[in-house]
C-alpha positions in Angstrom: -34.2 103.8 -35.0 -31.6 104.1 -37.8 -32.1 102.8 -41.4 -30.0 99.7 -40.7 -32.1 98.6 -37.7 -35.3 99.1 -39.7 -33.9 97.0 -42.5 -33.0 94.1 -40.2 -36.4 94.3 -38.6 -38.1 94.1 -42.0 -35.9 91.1 -42.8 -37.0 89.4 -39.6 -40.7 89.9 -40.5 -39.9 88.7 -44.0 -38.4 85.5 -42.7 -41.6 84.7 -40.8 -44.0 85.3 -43.7 -41.8 83.3 -46.1 -41.8 80.4 -43.8 -45.6 80.5 -43.6 -45.9 81.0 -47.4 -43.6 78.0 -48.0 -45.9 75.7 -45.9 -49.0 77.0 -47.8 -47.2 76.4 -51.1 -46.3 72.9 -50.1 -49.9 72.1 -49.0 -51.3 73.6 -52.2 -49.0 71.8 -54.5 -48.8 68.6 -52.4 -45.0 68.4 -52.8 -42.4 66.6 -50.8 -40.5 68.7 -48.3 -37.2 67.9 -50.2 -38.6 69.7 -53.2 -39.1 73.0 -51.3 -37.4 75.9 -53.1 -37.4 79.0 -50.9 -35.8 81.3 -53.4 -38.8 81.4 -55.6 -40.9 82.7 -52.7 -38.5 85.5 -51.9 -39.9 89.0 -52.8 -37.9 91.5 -54.7 -36.8 93.2 -51.5 -33.2 92.8 -52.2 -33.5 93.9 -55.7 -35.1 97.1 -54.4 -32.3 97.6 -52.0 -29.7 97.1 -54.8 -31.4 99.7 -57.0 -31.5 102.0 -54.0 -27.8 101.7 -53.5 -28.2 100.3 -50.0 -26.5 97.0 -50.7 -23.3 95.7 -49.1 -21.4 92.4 -48.7 -23.1 92.1 -45.3 -26.5 92.3 -47.1 -25.6 89.6 -49.5 -24.5 87.3 -46.7 -27.7 88.2 -44.8 -29.8 87.2 -47.8 -28.1 83.8 -47.9 -28.6 83.3 -44.2 -32.3 84.3 -44.4 -32.9 81.9 -47.3 -31.3 79.0 -45.3 -33.4 79.9 -42.2 -36.5 80.1 -44.3 -35.9 76.7 -45.8 -35.2 75.1 -42.4 -38.3 76.7 -41.0 -40.4 75.5 -43.9 -39.2 72.0 -43.4 -40.0 72.1 -39.7 -43.5 73.5 -40.4 -44.0 70.8 -43.1 -43.0 68.1 -40.6 -45.2 69.6 -37.9 -48.3 69.8 -40.1 -47.6 66.4 -41.6 -47.6 64.9 -38.0 -50.8 66.8 -37.2 -52.4 65.4 -40.4 -51.3 61.9 -39.4 -52.8 62.3 -35.9 -56.0 63.6 -37.3 -56.2 60.8 -39.8 -55.6 58.2 -37.1 -58.2 59.8 -34.9 -60.8 59.7 -37.7 -60.0 56.1 -38.3 -60.5 55.3 -34.6 -63.8 57.3 -34.7 -64.9 55.3 -37.8 -64.1 52.0 -36.1 -66.0 53.0 -33.0 -69.0 54.1 -35.1 -68.9 50.8 -37.0 -68.8 48.9 -33.7 -71.8 50.9 -32.4 -73.7 50.2 -35.6 -73.0 46.4 -35.3 -74.0 46.5 -31.7 -77.2 48.3 -32.5 -77.9 45.8 -35.3 -77.2 42.9 -33.0 -79.6 44.3 -30.4 -82.2 44.9 -33.0 -81.8 41.3 -34.4 -82.2 39.9 -30.9 -85.3 42.0 -30.3 -86.8 40.7 -33.6 -86.1 37.1 -32.7 -87.6 37.6 -29.3 -90.7 39.1 -31.0 -90.9 36.0 -33.2 -90.6 33.6 -30.2 -93.4 35.4 -28.4 -95.7 35.9 -31.4 -95.6 32.3 -32.5 -95.2 30.9 -29.0 -92.1 29.0 -30.2 -89.6 27.4 -27.8 -86.0 28.0 -28.9 -85.7 24.5 -30.3 -89.0 24.8 -32.2 -87.8 28.0 -33.8 -84.6 26.4 -34.8 -86.5 23.4 -36.3 -88.8 25.7 -38.2 -86.0 27.8 -39.5 -84.1 24.8 -40.7 -87.2 23.3 -42.4 -87.8 26.5 -44.3 -84.2 26.8 -45.4 -84.2 23.2 -46.6 -87.6 23.0 -48.3 -88.9 26.3 -49.3 -89.8 26.5 -52.9 -91.6 29.8 -53.1 -90.9 32.8 -55.3 -92.3 35.4 -53.0 -89.7 35.1 -50.3 -86.0 34.1 -50.6 -84.2 32.5 -47.7 -80.5 32.0 -47.7 -79.7 32.0 -44.0 -81.2 32.0 -40.5 -81.3 35.8 -40.4 -83.5 35.8 -43.6 -86.0 33.4 -42.0 -86.3 35.3 -38.7 -87.0 38.5 -40.6 -89.5 36.7 -42.9 -91.4 35.5 -39.8 -91.3 39.0 -38.4 -92.5 40.5 -41.6 -95.3 38.0 -42.2 -96.5 38.4 -38.6 -97.0 42.1 -39.3 -99.0 41.7 -42.5 -102.7 42.1 -41.7 -105.0 39.1 -42.0 -107.2 41.1 -44.4 -104.3 41.5 -46.8 -103.5 37.8 -46.5 -107.1 36.8 -47.1 -107.4 38.9 -50.2 -104.3 37.1 -51.7 -105.6 33.6 -50.6 -109.1 34.1 -52.1 -107.5 35.3 -55.4 -104.8 32.7 -55.8 -106.1 29.5 -54.2 -109.6 29.1 -55.8 -111.2 29.2 -52.4 -114.1 31.1 -50.9 -114.3 32.5 -47.4 -116.7 29.8 -46.2 -114.5 27.1 -47.7 -111.4 28.5 -46.0 -113.2 28.5 -42.7 -113.9 24.8 -43.1 -110.3 24.0 -44.2 -109.0 25.8 -41.1 -111.4 23.9 -38.9 -110.2 20.6 -40.3 -106.5 21.7 -39.7 -107.4 22.7 -36.2 -108.8 19.2 -35.6 -105.8 17.5 -37.1 -103.0 19.5 -35.6 -101.4 19.0 -32.2 -102.5 21.1 -29.2 -106.0 22.1 -30.1 -104.9 25.1 -32.2 -102.0 26.1 -30.1 -99.1 24.6 -32.0 -98.1 26.7 -35.0 -95.5 24.3 -36.4 -97.8 21.3 -36.5 -100.7 23.2 -38.0 -98.3 24.7 -40.6 -97.1 21.2 -41.5 -100.7 19.9 -41.8 -101.9 22.7 -44.2 -98.6 22.2 -46.1 -99.4 18.6 -46.6 -103.0 19.4 -47.8 -101.5 21.9 -50.2 -99.0 19.4 -51.5 -101.9 17.3 -52.7 -103.0 20.1 -55.0 -99.5 19.9 -56.6 -99.6 16.1 -57.1 -101.0 14.7 -60.4 -102.3 11.6 -58.6 -104.2 13.5 -55.9 -105.4 16.1 -58.4 -106.9 13.5 -60.6 -108.4 11.6 -57.7 -109.8 14.5 -55.6 -109.7 17.7 -57.7 -107.4 20.6 -58.1 -108.5 22.8 -55.3 -107.5 22.8 -51.7 -111.1 22.5 -50.5 -111.9 19.6 -52.8 -108.9 17.7 -51.4 -110.0 18.3 -47.8 -113.7 17.2 -48.1 -113.1 14.0 -50.0 -114.5 10.9 -48.1 -112.1 9.1 -45.9 -109.3 11.7 -46.1 -109.3 13.8 -43.0 -110.9 12.4 -39.8 -112.2 15.7 -38.3 -114.2 16.3 -41.5 -115.8 12.9 -42.1 -116.5 12.5 -38.4 -117.9 16.1 -38.1 -115.7 17.1 -35.2 -114.3 20.0 -37.3 -117.7 21.8 -36.8 -116.7 23.0 -33.3 -113.7 24.9 -34.7 -115.6 26.9 -37.4 -115.4 30.1 -35.3 -111.6 29.8 -34.9 -110.1 32.9 -36.3 -107.6 34.0 -33.7 -105.6 30.9 -32.8 -102.1 30.0 -33.8 -103.6 27.3 -36.0 -105.6 29.9 -38.0 -102.4 32.1 -38.2 -100.4 29.1 -39.6 -103.1 28.4 -42.2 -103.1 32.0 -43.4 -99.3 32.4 -43.3 -98.7 29.2 -45.4 -101.4 30.0 -48.0 -100.2 33.5 -48.3 -96.5 32.7 -48.5 -96.5 29.1 -49.8 -93.2 28.7 -48.0 -93.1 24.9 -47.8 -91.4 23.1 -44.9 -91.8 19.5 -46.4 -92.9 17.5 -49.4 -95.2 14.9 -47.6 -98.7 14.1 -48.8 -100.0 12.1 -45.8 -99.7 12.1 -42.0 -100.8 10.0 -39.0 -101.9 11.5 -35.8 -99.8 9.8 -33.1 -97.8 6.8 -34.2 -94.9 6.0 -36.5 -95.3 2.9 -38.6 -92.2 3.4 -40.8 -88.7 4.4 -40.1 -89.1 7.1 -42.8 -92.1 8.8 -41.0 -91.1 12.1 -39.5 -92.7 14.6 -37.1 -91.6 18.2 -36.8 -92.6 18.9 -33.2 -92.7 16.6 -30.2 -96.2 15.1 -29.9 -97.1 16.2 -33.4 -98.3 14.3 -36.5 -96.0 11.8 -38.3 -95.7 12.6 -42.0 -95.0 10.2 -44.8 -95.4 9.5 -48.6 -93.1 12.1 -50.2 -94.4 13.9 -53.2 -92.2 13.1 -56.2 -91.3 15.0 -59.3 -94.5 15.8 -61.2 -93.4 13.6 -64.2 -92.7 10.6 -61.9 -95.9 11.3 -60.1 -97.9 11.1 -63.3 -96.1 7.9 -64.4 -97.1 6.4 -61.0 -100.7 7.5 -61.6 -100.9 5.8 -65.0 -99.3 2.6 -63.8 -101.5 2.2 -60.8 -103.6 -1.0 -60.5 
């Protein structure tokens, strides 16, 4: 192979490496393809040949031809890699969207499982669950739990169902001025007053809620005492107590009624502001019940200041 052939072979290899180098330069500098300058990437090959006395007009023309070819190759490579990057970006976006869909689907299935757990644990019908959720959203005044939507309430019910009775009882004894024996009696009275012989969570919850409301009323506190137990045992207040029928429910510690009593006293998540209820009839248009066949509630607890004015102005 003569020296001329060797030189053109070297120039061919040089064209390839310049093209690759141009792409790498573009990537490193993040420049636009229109800004590519091939000349700055050219090695001093031609300078060497000039100093060696091996230059000619053909060599000068060849240099210009190579520079143009390198620039064209660099632009093509830039376009190629740019298209690859766009495809990769698009693929990643599709994968992210798919992952997000899968996460949403998993969350949906988990939410549905939690709601099914709540339905089974509290033996709610779908309509009873909806009623209870709406009552909590509309009336809850507690600081321990915050409800802003249906999802919050469902997860609150799931959470409180998984808190042990021992933990609930420790809180109740400390915060409600009540002993274990007194709580047993209160629960027995609620059992006797609520619908379904201890099987209706919603009505039992509404009954204990009403009893607790009396401890927040100035009128009832002045009349019957500040504690929950003192409100329950007053003469003429709760029929199961003054008739003695509550005694058969003293050993109730595993019914839905018992769970409702513990849950309310632990959370103090109110579902209504009523102070009184009747067992099976509605004497006023304003009387309400929260479950079919349950008690009718009446006499709304007013603002504490209004309540106290009413107490002072009573006959």
